[in-house]
Every structure is written in structure tokens, then in C-alpha cells.
C-alpha positions in Angstrom: 45.6 3.9 183.6 43.6 6.2 186.0 42.5 9.7 185.5 45.5 11.1 187.4 47.9 9.3 185.1 45.9 10.6 182.0 46.3 14.2 183.4 49.9 13.8 184.1 50.4 12.6 180.5 48.4 15.7 179.2 50.7 18.0 181.3 53.9 16.3 180.1 52.5 16.5 176.4 51.9 20.2 176.9 55.4 20.7 178.3 57.0 18.7 175.4 55.1 20.9 172.9 56.3 24.1 174.8 59.8 22.8 174.7 59.5 22.2 171.0 58.1 25.5 170.2 60.7 27.3 172.2 63.4 25.2 170.6 62.3 26.0 167.1 61.7 29.7 167.9 65.2 30.1 168.9 67.1 27.9 166.4 65.1 28.3 163.2 65.9 32.2 163.1 69.4 31.6 164.2 69.9 28.9 161.5 68.5 31.2 158.8 70.6 34.1 160.2 73.7 32.0 159.8 72.7 30.8 156.2 72.2 34.4 155.1 75.1 35.9 157.1 72.8 38.2 159.1 74.4 40.2 162.0 72.2 39.1 164.8 73.4 35.6 164.4 77.1 36.4 165.5 78.9 37.3 168.7 79.0 40.8 167.7 75.4 41.2 168.1 73.7 41.1 171.7 71.4 38.2 170.7 74.3 36.3 169.0 76.5 36.8 172.2 74.0 34.7 174.0 74.2 31.5 171.8 77.4 31.7 169.6 80.5 30.4 171.2 84.1 31.2 170.7 86.1 33.5 168.7 85.4 34.2 165.0 81.7 34.2 165.9 81.7 30.7 167.4 82.6 29.0 164.0 79.9 29.7 161.6 80.0 26.1 160.0 79.9 24.5 163.5 76.9 26.8 164.5 75.1 25.8 161.4 75.4 22.1 162.2 74.3 22.5 165.8 71.3 24.6 165.0 70.3 22.1 162.3 70.4 19.3 165.0 68.4 21.4 167.4 65.9 22.1 164.7 65.4 18.4 164.0 65.4 17.9 167.8 62.6 20.3 168.2 60.5 18.8 165.6 60.8 15.3 167.1 60.0 16.8 170.6 56.7 17.9 169.2 56.2 14.5 167.6 57.0 12.6 171.0 54.4 14.7 172.6 51.7 13.0 170.9 52.5 9.9 173.1 55.0 10.7 175.7 54.5 7.3 177.3 55.5 5.4 174.1 58.3 7.8 173.5 59.7 7.7 177.0 63.3 6.9 175.9 63.3 10.1 173.6 62.0 12.2 176.5 64.8 10.7 178.7 67.3 11.6 176.0 65.9 15.1 175.7 66.3 15.7 179.4 69.6 14.1 180.0 70.9 15.5 176.7 70.1 19.1 177.8 71.4 18.3 181.3 74.8 17.1 180.1 75.1 19.9 177.4 74.1 22.4 180.0 76.7 21.2 182.5 79.5 21.2 180.0 78.5 24.8 178.8 78.1 25.9 182.5 81.7 24.7 183.2 83.0 26.4 180.1 81.0 29.6 180.8 82.5 29.9 184.2 86.0 29.0 183.3 86.4 30.9 180.1 86.1 34.6 180.7 85.0 35.5 177.2 82.1 33.1 177.5 80.6 34.3 180.8 77.6 35.8 178.7 76.4 32.2 178.0 75.5 31.9 181.8 72.5 34.2 180.9 71.7 32.8 177.5 71.9 29.1 176.4 73.1 27.6 179.7 69.8 28.4 181.7 67.8 27.1 178.5 69.3 23.7 178.9 68.5 23.5 182.6 65.0 24.9 181.9 64.3 21.7 179.9 65.4 19.7 182.8 63.3 21.6 185.2 60.2 21.6 183.1 60.2 18.0 181.8 62.1 16.1 184.7 59.3 16.6 187.3 56.6 15.7 184.9 58.2 12.9 183.3 60.0 10.9 185.9 57.1 10.5 188.4 54.9 9.5 185.8 57.2 6.9 184.6 57.5 5.6 188.0 53.8 5.4 188.7 53.2 3.6 185.3 55.9 1.0 185.9 54.3 0.0 189.2 50.9 -0.4 187.5 
């Protein structure tokens, strides 16, 4: 592995850690807010409107489940950053999982009038993961596969 590849791995590792931190900064407080029934976690609050879906505050139990999944995902993204080459399948899953999740939410956000606000909230966050990690991860994987 040459110096260029090592530098690319370092950049990807930093991007993964940044993704992990942002994921945890968003989902840990939201999860705690849901558990303790704090106002900001619900659709009646401007912050809650960006992330909670549907009527009746997006389904509190569903929101607790999805936030728990994203918290675990954020932790594993941090762990994958230690060796992104060995964890390439997880990095691919992170990128594609966010892409597909973002596309589904984009379609729902456009078609369902009451959900338009998500086009400024969680939808761009999903695509940000793709735009941050994809250009760092995929070229590196192609170069390493040829080596």
C-alpha cells in the first residue's frame, strides 16, 4: 500500500468518525427526549418536525426503535473507522442504507404534503452521508482491488 492509499484511508477514517459523531449528536438526544417525553422530540416542536414522521408525533414507539438503531449504527461507524479497508462491507452498507432510506423519504416528503419539512431535515442528512463517504470510499476500494 503506497502513501497515497494510506492518506486516502486516513481521510475516509476521519469522514467515518465525523459521520458517527453527527449521527450520535442527532439521535442520542432525540432518543432521550422520546424516552422522557420532552417536547422537542415531537412534531409540534420545530426540531421534532425535521425528524418525526406522520401524525401523532410520528409514532413514539416507532421513533424510539429507529433512534435506537441509529445510535447503534453510529457506534459501529466509529468502530469501522479504525480500519475502513477491513470494514468495507459495513461502509458500503452505511452508504447504500442511507441512499435508499433517503430516496424513500425524499419520495414521501415530496408526495405527502404534511411531510415536506423533511426535505430540509433528515432527507439531506441521508444524502450527506452518501456525498461525504462515497467519493472517499469507492475510489479507494477500486485502487486497492487493482493492487
